[in-house]
PAMAR-21943 format. One record per atom (N, C-alpha, C): residue in one letter; x, y, z. Coordinates in steps of 0.1 Angstrom, whole numbers, padded with zeros to 4 digits, always signed. Layout:
# PAMAR-21943
+------+-------+-------+-------+
| tido |    px |    py |    pz |
+------+-------+-------+-------+
|    a |     X |     Y |     Z |
...
+------+-------+-------+-------+
//
This chain:
# PAMAR-21943
+------+-------+-------+-------+
| tido |    px |    py |    pz |
+------+-------+-------+-------+
|    m | -0077 | +0301 | -1032 |
|    m | -0084 | +0290 | -1039 |
|    m | -0098 | +0294 | -1042 |
|    k | -0105 | +0300 | -1032 |
|    k | -0119 | +0304 | -1034 |
|    k | -0120 | +0314 | -1046 |
|    t | -0111 | +0323 | -1047 |
|    t | -0111 | +0333 | -1057 |
|    t | -0110 | +0327 | -1071 |
|    v | -0100 | +0318 | -1072 |
|    v | -0098 | +0310 | -1085 |
|    v | -0111 | +0303 | -1088 |
|    l | -0117 | +0296 | -1078 |
|    l | -0129 | +0288 | -1081 |
|    l | -0141 | +0297 | -1085 |
|    r | -0142 | +0309 | -1079 |
|    r | -0152 | +0318 | -1083 |
|    r | -0150 | +0323 | -1098 |
|    v | -0138 | +0325 | -1102 |
|    v | -0135 | +0329 | -1116 |
|    v | -0138 | +0318 | -1125 |
|    l | -0135 | +0305 | -1121 |
|    l | -0137 | +0294 | -1129 |
|    l | -0152 | +0291 | -1131 |
|    v | -0160 | +0296 | -1122 |
|    v | -0175 | +0295 | -1124 |
|    v | -0180 | +0307 | -1131 |
|    a | -0175 | +0319 | -1128 |
|    a | -0181 | +0331 | -1133 |
|    a | -0179 | +0333 | -1148 |
|    l | -0167 | +0329 | -1153 |
|    l | -0164 | +0331 | -1167 |
|    l | -0173 | +0323 | -1176 |
|    p | -0174 | +0310 | -1174 |
|    p | -0184 | +0302 | -1182 |
|    p | -0198 | +0306 | -1180 |
|    a | -0202 | +0310 | -1168 |
|    a | -0215 | +0315 | -1165 |
|    a | -0219 | +0326 | -1174 |
|    i | -0210 | +0336 | -1175 |
|    i | -0213 | +0348 | -1184 |
|    i | -0214 | +0343 | -1198 |
|    l | -0205 | +0334 | -1202 |
|    l | -0206 | +0329 | -1216 |
|    l | -0219 | +0322 | -1219 |
|    f | -0224 | +0314 | -1209 |
|    f | -0237 | +0307 | -1211 |
|    f | -0248 | +0317 | -1212 |
|    v | -0248 | +0328 | -1203 |
|    v | -0258 | +0338 | -1204 |
|    v | -0258 | +0345 | -1218 |
|    v | -0247 | +0348 | -1222 |
|    v | -0245 | +0355 | -1235 |
|    v | -0251 | +0346 | -1246 |
|    m | -0247 | +0333 | -1246 |
|    m | -0252 | +0323 | -1256 |
|    m | -0267 | +0322 | -1255 |
|    g | -0273 | +0322 | -1243 |
|    g | -0287 | +0321 | -1242 |
|    g | -0294 | +0333 | -1248 |
|    v | -0289 | +0345 | -1245 |
|    v | -0295 | +0357 | -1251 |
|    v | -0293 | +0357 | -1266 |
|    r | -0282 | +0352 | -1270 |
|    r | -0279 | +0351 | -1285 |
|    r | -0290 | +0343 | -1292 |
|    w | -0294 | +0332 | -1286 |
|    w | -0305 | +0324 | -1292 |
|    w | -0317 | +0332 | -1294 |
|    a | -0320 | +0342 | -1285 |
|    a | -0332 | +0350 | -1287 |
|    a | -0330 | +0361 | -1298 |
|    v | -0318 | +0366 | -1299 |
|    v | -0316 | +0378 | -1308 |
|    v | -0309 | +0374 | -1321 |
|    d | -0301 | +0363 | -1322 |
|    d | -0294 | +0359 | -1334 |
|    d | -0293 | +0344 | -1334 |
|    p | -0305 | +0337 | -1336 |
|    p | -0304 | +0323 | -1336 |
|    p | -0296 | +0316 | -1346 |
|    a | -0295 | +0322 | -1358 |
|    a | -0286 | +0317 | -1369 |
|    a | -0272 | +0317 | -1364 |
|    g | -0267 | +0328 | -1359 |
|    g | -0253 | +0329 | -1354 |
|    g | -0251 | +0319 | -1342 |
|    a | -0261 | +0318 | -1333 |
|    a | -0259 | +0309 | -1322 |
|    a | -0258 | +0295 | -1326 |
|    a | -0267 | +0291 | -1336 |
|    a | -0267 | +0277 | -1341 |
|    a | -0253 | +0275 | -1348 |
|    a | -0249 | +0284 | -1356 |
|    a | -0236 | +0282 | -1363 |
|    a | -0224 | +0280 | -1353 |
|    s | -0225 | +0288 | -1342 |
|    s | -0214 | +0287 | -1332 |
|    s | -0213 | +0273 | -1326 |
|    l | -0224 | +0266 | -1326 |
|    l | -0225 | +0253 | -1320 |
|    l | -0225 | +0242 | -1331 |
|    q | -0222 | +0246 | -1343 |
|    q | -0221 | +0236 | -1355 |
|    q | -0235 | +0230 | -1357 |
|    m | -0246 | +0237 | -1355 |
|    m | -0259 | +0232 | -1357 |
|    m | -0265 | +0239 | -1369 |
|    t | -0274 | +0232 | -1375 |
|    t | -0282 | +0237 | -1386 |
|    t | -0295 | +0243 | -1380 |
|    l | -0298 | +0255 | -1384 |
|    l | -0310 | +0262 | -1379 |
|    l | -0322 | +0255 | -1385 |
|    m | -0332 | +0251 | -1377 |
|    m | -0344 | +0244 | -1382 |
|    m | -0354 | +0254 | -1387 |
|    e | -0366 | +0249 | -1391 |
|    e | -0377 | +0257 | -1396 |
|    e | -0389 | +0253 | -1388 |
|    g | -0399 | +0262 | -1389 |
|    g | -0413 | +0259 | -1383 |
|    g | -0412 | +0256 | -1369 |
|    a | -0420 | +0245 | -1365 |
|    a | -0421 | +0241 | -1351 |
|    a | -0407 | +0237 | -1345 |
|    g | -0399 | +0231 | -1354 |
|    g | -0385 | +0227 | -1350 |
|    g | -0377 | +0239 | -1346 |
|    l | -0379 | +0250 | -1353 |
|    l | -0371 | +0262 | -1350 |
|    l | -0376 | +0268 | -1337 |
|    s | -0389 | +0267 | -1334 |
|    s | -0394 | +0272 | -1321 |
|    s | -0388 | +0263 | -1310 |
|    s | -0388 | +0250 | -1311 |
|    s | -0382 | +0242 | -1301 |
|    s | -0368 | +0244 | -1300 |
|    q | -0361 | +0245 | -1311 |
|    q | -0346 | +0247 | -1310 |
|    q | -0343 | +0260 | -1303 |
|    i | -0349 | +0271 | -1306 |
|    i | -0346 | +0284 | -1300 |
|    i | -0351 | +0283 | -1285 |
|    g | -0363 | +0278 | -1282 |
|    g | -0368 | +0277 | -1269 |
|    g | -0360 | +0268 | -1260 |
|    d | -0357 | +0256 | -1265 |
|    d | -0350 | +0246 | -1257 |
|    d | -0335 | +0249 | -1255 |
|    v | -0328 | +0252 | -1266 |
|    v | -0314 | +0255 | -1265 |
|    v | -0311 | +0268 | -1258 |
|    g | -0319 | +0278 | -1262 |
|    g | -0317 | +0291 | -1255 |
|    g | -0320 | +0291 | -1240 |
|    s | -0330 | +0284 | -1237 |
|    s | -0334 | +0283 | -1222 |
|    s | -0323 | +0275 | -1215 |
|    f | -0318 | +0265 | -1221 |
|    f | -0308 | +0257 | -1215 |
|    f | -0296 | +0265 | -1211 |
|    f | -0290 | +0273 | -1221 |
|    f | -0279 | +0281 | -1218 |
|    f | -0281 | +0292 | -1208 |
|    l | -0293 | +0299 | -1210 |
|    l | -0296 | +0310 | -1201 |
|    l | -0298 | +0305 | -1187 |
|    a | -0306 | +0294 | -1185 |
|    a | -0308 | +0289 | -1172 |
|    a | -0295 | +0284 | -1165 |
|    l | -0287 | +0278 | -1173 |
|    l | -0274 | +0273 | -1168 |
|    l | -0266 | +0284 | -1163 |
|    g | -0264 | +0295 | -1171 |
|    g | -0256 | +0306 | -1167 |
|    g | -0262 | +0313 | -1155 |
|    i | -0275 | +0315 | -1154 |
|    i | -0282 | +0321 | -1143 |
|    i | -0280 | +0313 | -1130 |
|    m | -0281 | +0300 | -1131 |
|    m | -0279 | +0292 | -1119 |
|    m | -0265 | +0293 | -1114 |
|    m | -0256 | +0293 | -1123 |
|    m | -0242 | +0294 | -1118 |
|    m | -0239 | +0308 | -1112 |
|    l | -0245 | +0319 | -1118 |
|    l | -0243 | +0332 | -1111 |
|    l | -0251 | +0333 | -1098 |
|    l | -0263 | +0327 | -1097 |
|    l | -0270 | +0326 | -1085 |
|    l | -0262 | +0319 | -1074 |
|    g | -0255 | +0308 | -1078 |
|    g | -0247 | +0301 | -1068 |
|    g | -0236 | +0310 | -1063 |
|    l | -0230 | +0318 | -1072 |
|    l | -0219 | +0328 | -1067 |
|    l | -0225 | +0339 | -1058 |
|    v | -0236 | +0344 | -1062 |
|    v | -0242 | +0355 | -1055 |
|    v | -0248 | +0351 | -1041 |
|    t | -0255 | +0340 | -1041 |
|    t | -0262 | +0335 | -1029 |
|    t | -0253 | +0326 | -1020 |
|    a | -0243 | +0321 | -1025 |
|    a | -0234 | +0311 | -1018 |
|    a | -0242 | +0298 | -1014 |
|    r | -0252 | +0295 | -1022 |
|    r | -0260 | +0283 | -1020 |
|    r | -0256 | +0272 | -1029 |
|    g | -0251 | +0261 | -1024 |
|    g | -0246 | +0250 | -1032 |
|    g | -0256 | +0244 | -1041 |
|    s | -0269 | +0244 | -1038 |
|    s | -0279 | +0238 | -1046 |
|    s | -0279 | +0244 | -1060 |
|    w | -0276 | +0257 | -1062 |
|    w | -0275 | +0263 | -1075 |
|    w | -0264 | +0257 | -1083 |
|    f | -0252 | +0255 | -1077 |
|    f | -0241 | +0249 | -1084 |
|    f | -0245 | +0234 | -1088 |
|    q | -0251 | +0227 | -1079 |
|    q | -0255 | +0213 | -1081 |
|    q | -0265 | +0212 | -1093 |
|    a | -0275 | +0221 | -1093 |
|    a | -0285 | +0221 | -1104 |
|    a | -0278 | +0223 | -1118 |
|    a | -0268 | +0233 | -1118 |
|    a | -0261 | +0236 | -1130 |
|    a | -0252 | +0224 | -1134 |
|    a | -0246 | +0217 | -1124 |
|    a | -0238 | +0205 | -1127 |
|    a | -0246 | +0194 | -1132 |
|    l | -0259 | +0193 | -1127 |
|    l | -0267 | +0182 | -1133 |
|    l | -0271 | +0184 | -1147 |
|    l | -0274 | +0197 | -1151 |
|    l | -0276 | +0200 | -1165 |
|    l | -0264 | +0197 | -1174 |
|    l | -0252 | +0201 | -1170 |
|    l | -0241 | +0198 | -1178 |
|    l | -0237 | +0183 | -1179 |
|    a | -0238 | +0176 | -1167 |
|    a | -0236 | +0162 | -1167 |
|    a | -0245 | +0154 | -1177 |
|    l | -0258 | +0158 | -1176 |
|    l | -0268 | +0152 | -1185 |
|    l | -0265 | +0155 | -1200 |
|    a | -0261 | +0167 | -1202 |
|    a | -0257 | +0171 | -1216 |
|    a | -0246 | +0161 | -1221 |
|    a | -0236 | +0159 | -1213 |
|    a | -0225 | +0150 | -1217 |
|    a | -0230 | +0136 | -1219 |
|    v | -0239 | +0131 | -1210 |
|    v | -0244 | +0118 | -1211 |
|    v | -0252 | +0116 | -1224 |
|    f | -0260 | +0126 | -1227 |
|    f | -0269 | +0126 | -1239 |
|    f | -0260 | +0127 | -1252 |
|    r | -0249 | +0134 | -1251 |
|    r | -0240 | +0134 | -1263 |
|    r | -0234 | +0120 | -1266 |
|    v | -0230 | +0114 | -1255 |
|    v | -0225 | +0100 | -1257 |
|    v | -0236 | +0091 | -1262 |
|    l | -0248 | +0092 | -1256 |
|    l | -0259 | +0084 | -1261 |
|    l | -0262 | +0087 | -1275 |
|    a | -0262 | +0099 | -1279 |
|    a | -0265 | +0103 | -1293 |
|    a | -0255 | +0096 | -1303 |
|    w | -0242 | +0096 | -1298 |
|    w | -0232 | +0089 | -1306 |
|    w | -0233 | +0074 | -1307 |
|    l | -0235 | +0068 | -1295 |
|    l | -0236 | +0053 | -1294 |
|    l | -0248 | +0048 | -1301 |
|    v | -0260 | +0054 | -1299 |
|    v | -0273 | +0048 | -1303 |
|    v | -0278 | +0054 | -1316 |
|    h | -0275 | +0067 | -1318 |
|    h | -0282 | +0073 | -1329 |
|    h | -0273 | +0078 | -1341 |
|    g | -0260 | +0074 | -1340 |
|    g | -0251 | +0077 | -1351 |
|    g | -0247 | +0092 | -1352 |
|    a | -0248 | +0099 | -1341 |
|    a | -0243 | +0113 | -1341 |
|    a | -0228 | +0113 | -1341 |
|    a | -0222 | +0124 | -1345 |
|    a | -0208 | +0126 | -1345 |
|    a | -0203 | +0125 | -1330 |
|    f | -0192 | +0119 | -1328 |
|    f | -0186 | +0119 | -1315 |
|    f | -0179 | +0132 | -1313 |
|    t | -0182 | +0139 | -1302 |
|    t | -0176 | +0152 | -1299 |
|    t | -0169 | +0153 | -1286 |
|    p | -0157 | +0147 | -1285 |
|    p | -0150 | +0146 | -1272 |
|    p | -0147 | +0160 | -1267 |
|    d | -0144 | +0170 | -1275 |
|    d | -0141 | +0183 | -1271 |
|    d | -0152 | +0189 | -1262 |
|    k | -0164 | +0187 | -1267 |
|    k | -0176 | +0193 | -1259 |
|    k | -0178 | +0184 | -1247 |
|    i | -0177 | +0171 | -1248 |
|    i | -0179 | +0163 | -1236 |
|    i | -0169 | +0165 | -1225 |
|    i | -0157 | +0167 | -1229 |
|    i | -0146 | +0170 | -1219 |
|    i | -0149 | +0183 | -1212 |
|    v | -0153 | +0194 | -1219 |
|    v | -0157 | +0206 | -1213 |
|    v | -0168 | +0205 | -1203 |
|    e | -0178 | +0197 | -1207 |
|    e | -0190 | +0195 | -1199 |
|    e | -0186 | +0187 | -1186 |
|    v | -0178 | +0177 | -1188 |
|    v | -0174 | +0169 | -1176 |
|    v | -0165 | +0177 | -1167 |
|    v | -0156 | +0185 | -1172 |
|    v | -0147 | +0193 | -1164 |
|    v | -0155 | +0204 | -1156 |
|    l | -0164 | +0210 | -1164 |
|    l | -0171 | +0221 | -1157 |
|    l | -0181 | +0215 | -1147 |
|    t | -0186 | +0203 | -1149 |
|    t | -0194 | +0196 | -1139 |
|    t | -0186 | +0195 | -1126 |
|    a | -0174 | +0190 | -1128 |
|    a | -0165 | +0188 | -1116 |
|    a | -0163 | +0201 | -1109 |
|    v | -0160 | +0212 | -1117 |
|    v | -0158 | +0225 | -1111 |
|    v | -0170 | +0230 | -1103 |
|    l | -0182 | +0228 | -1109 |
|    l | -0194 | +0232 | -1102 |
|    l | -0197 | +0223 | -1089 |
|    l | -0193 | +0211 | -1089 |
|    l | -0195 | +0203 | -1077 |
|    l | -0185 | +0207 | -1067 |
|    l | -0173 | +0210 | -1071 |
|    l | -0163 | +0216 | -1062 |
|    l | -0167 | +0229 | -1056 |
|    a | -0173 | +0237 | -1064 |
|    a | -0178 | +0250 | -1060 |
|    a | -0190 | +0248 | -1050 |
|    s | -0198 | +0238 | -1052 |
|    s | -0209 | +0235 | -1043 |
|    s | -0203 | +0232 | -1029 |
|    a | -0192 | +0224 | -1029 |
|    a | -0186 | +0220 | -1016 |
|    a | -0178 | +0231 | -1010 |
|    r | -0171 | +0240 | -1018 |
|    r | -0162 | +0249 | -1012 |
|    r | -0167 | +0264 | -1011 |
|    l | -0177 | +0267 | -1019 |
|    l | -0182 | +0281 | -1019 |
|    l | -0195 | +0283 | -1012 |
|    a | -0201 | +0272 | -1009 |
|    a | -0214 | +0273 | -1002 |
|    a | -0213 | +0279 | -0989 |
|    e | -0223 | +0286 | -0985 |
|    e | -0223 | +0293 | -0972 |
|    e | -0220 | +0284 | -0960 |
|    g | -0212 | +0288 | -0951 |
|    g | -0208 | +0280 | -0940 |
|    g | -0196 | +0271 | -0942 |
|    r | -0190 | +0273 | -0954 |
|    r | -0178 | +0264 | -0957 |
|    r | -0166 | +0272 | -0954 |
+------+-------+-------+-------+
//
């Protein structure tokens, strides 16, 4: 069970790190992969900085949780993903954004996996 859980954390962690790095080296491709339009000027700076750091930090936190066996790293990553899902729903309900259940489901499921990892993979468990 622990091995499966480690894999369920490691694979998306690696994908998040790759996506974060991609925002630094190929922002147009990174934006397209998320169905986003690449902004210009100060918006571009914010888009690359905010979205790139989100993905990179998320992946690093997940990997740190695996390496250190500290549940707080998994919890921090879970918080980021849960809030992303909440803000997607908020964007749809309040601001007229497209409803994206596929992305919300992935974020909610991965949040649950990370909370389970926090409980099962943390040192002393």
